[in-house]
C-alpha positions as CSV (number, residue, x, y, z in Angstrom):
1,M,1.1,12.7,5.6
2,R,-1.0,13.1,2.4
3,R,-0.8,10.7,-0.5
4,S,-3.0,10.7,-3.6
5,G,-5.7,12.8,-2.0
6,N,-5.9,10.6,1.1
7,Y,-4.0,10.7,4.4
8,L,-1.6,8.2,5.6
9,G,-2.3,7.1,9.2
10,L,-0.2,5.3,11.8
11,K,-1.5,3.3,14.8
12,N,0.5,0.8,16.8
13,N,3.3,1.0,14.3
14,K,1.0,0.0,11.4
15,F,-0.1,2.1,8.4
16,G,-3.4,2.7,6.7
17,M,-5.1,5.5,4.8
18,I,-8.2,7.7,5.4
19,N,-9.9,10.2,3.0
20,T,-10.6,13.8,3.8
21,Q,-14.0,12.8,5.3
22,G,-12.3,10.4,7.8
23,D,-13.4,7.2,6.0
24,V,-11.0,4.3,6.1
25,I,-9.7,3.7,2.6
26,V,-6.9,1.3,3.5
27,P,-7.1,-0.6,6.8
28,V,-4.4,0.1,9.4
29,E,-2.6,-3.2,9.0
30,Y,0.5,-2.6,6.8
31,D,4.1,-2.2,7.9
32,A,4.7,0.2,5.1
33,I,2.8,1.8,2.2
34,G,4.6,3.3,-0.8
35,E,3.5,6.1,-3.1
36,Y,0.8,5.4,-5.7
37,G,2.2,5.4,-9.3
38,K,5.8,5.4,-8.2
39,H,6.5,2.2,-10.1
40,G,4.7,3.2,-13.3
41,R,1.4,1.7,-12.2
42,V,-1.7,3.1,-10.4
43,L,-0.8,0.9,-7.4
44,A,1.1,1.4,-4.2
45,L,3.7,-1.1,-2.9
46,V,2.8,-2.4,0.6
47,Q,4.7,-4.5,3.1
48,K,3.0,-6.7,5.7
49,D,4.7,-9.3,7.8
50,N,7.9,-9.1,5.8
51,K,6.1,-9.8,2.5
52,Y,5.3,-7.4,-0.4
53,G,2.5,-6.8,-2.7
54,C,0.4,-3.9,-4.2
55,I,-2.9,-2.2,-3.4
56,N,-5.1,-0.1,-5.7
57,K,-6.5,3.3,-4.7
58,Q,-9.6,1.7,-3.3
59,G,-7.4,-0.2,-0.8
60,E,-8.0,-3.6,-2.5
61,V,-5.0,-6.0,-2.9
62,A,-4.2,-5.9,-6.6
63,V,-0.9,-8.0,-6.4
64,P,-0.9,-10.6,-3.7
65,I,1.2,-9.8,-0.6
66,R,3.4,-12.9,-0.8
67,Y,6.7,-11.7,-2.3
68,N,9.9,-11.6,-0.4
69,H,11.3,-8.6,-2.1
70,P,9.8,-5.7,-4.1
71,D,12.0,-6.4,-7.1
72,E,10.0,-9.6,-7.7
73,I,7.0,-7.4,-8.3
74,E,8.8,-4.7,-10.3
75,T,10.2,-7.2,-12.8
76,G,6.8,-8.6,-13.5
77,K,7.3,-12.0,-11.8
78,Y,3.7,-11.9,-10.5
């Protein structure tokens, strides 16, 4: 599946992203990766070990993955 110019990959029930050259952009370690920009930011919501946070398009954690529910992020409680 393609997202923001990169491809979503799945391995051992974990998600990550690679670019069109096959370089890893986001490590394959997330339970879920949302769409970039879906929440009005240039970030993607991610889930890892039942916690939520956000990553940027370079795969860096932009909002710490420590929230119990995505709404805590969307309402600006970070």
